[in-house]
C-alpha positions in Angstrom: 0.0 0.0 0.0 1.1 3.6 -0.7 0.5 4.6 2.9 3.4 2.3 4.0 5.8 4.6 2.1 4.8 7.7 4.1 7.3 8.7 6.7 7.8 11.7 9.0 9.5 13.8 6.3 7.2 12.7 3.4 5.4 15.6 1.6 1.6 15.0 1.3 0.2 17.1 -1.5 -3.5 17.8 -1.6 -4.9 18.4 -5.1 -8.5 19.8 -5.2 -9.6 19.7 -8.8 -12.6 19.0 -11.1 -13.7 16.7 -13.8 -15.8 18.5 -16.4 -18.5 16.4 -18.2 -18.8 18.8 -21.1 -21.2 16.6 -23.2 -23.1 14.9 -20.4 -26.9 15.5 -20.5 -28.0 13.6 -17.5 -25.7 12.1 -14.8 -26.5 11.5 -11.1 -25.6 14.6 -9.0 -24.0 16.5 -11.9 -23.1 19.9 -10.5 -21.5 23.2 -11.6 -17.7 23.3 -11.6 -15.1 25.9 -12.7 -13.1 24.5 -15.6 -9.7 26.1 -15.0 -8.4 24.9 -18.4 -11.1 26.9 -20.3 -11.8 29.5 -17.5 -15.6 28.8 -17.6 -18.3 27.2 -15.5 -19.6 23.9 -16.7 -21.2 20.6 -15.5 -19.1 18.1 -13.7 -17.8 16.8 -10.4 -15.2 17.9 -7.9 -12.2 15.7 -7.1 -9.9 15.6 -4.1 -6.6 13.7 -4.5 -3.7 13.2 -2.1 -0.3 12.1 -3.3 3.0 11.5 -1.4 6.6 12.3 -2.4 10.0 12.8 -0.9 12.0 16.0 -1.4 14.9 14.3 -3.2 12.8 11.7 -5.1 11.0 12.0 -8.4 8.4 9.3 -7.5 4.8 10.4 -6.8 2.7 7.9 -4.8 -1.1 8.3 -5.1 -2.8 7.8 -1.7 -6.4 8.8 -2.0 -8.7 9.9 -4.9 -12.3 11.0 -4.3 -15.0 12.3 -6.5 -17.8 14.3 -5.1 -20.7 16.6 -6.1 -21.6 20.0 -4.7 -25.2 19.0 -5.3 -24.9 16.0 -3.0 -22.5 17.1 -0.3 -23.2 14.0 1.8 -22.1 11.9 -1.2 -18.4 11.1 -1.4 -17.6 8.4 -3.9 -14.2 6.8 -3.3 -12.7 6.1 -6.7 -9.2 5.1 -5.7 -7.5 4.4 -2.4 -3.9 3.0 -2.6 
């Protein structure tokens, strides 16, 4: 597991982002997100990812990845946990 590689000096990097579903017409809990790539508001989901790395290492270890909707704040779908 990735968490076994986390030590006291490991950097944990939080990446709040979004996944835009530009062509989706109807998906459960589809919400409004800001698409930073195109600098506009569109339909999609928010993501929250955590990765680990060491200062002198080029490896990035994914630890947690979650997808959630602002329209269903109680809903948090775990898509990946390493």
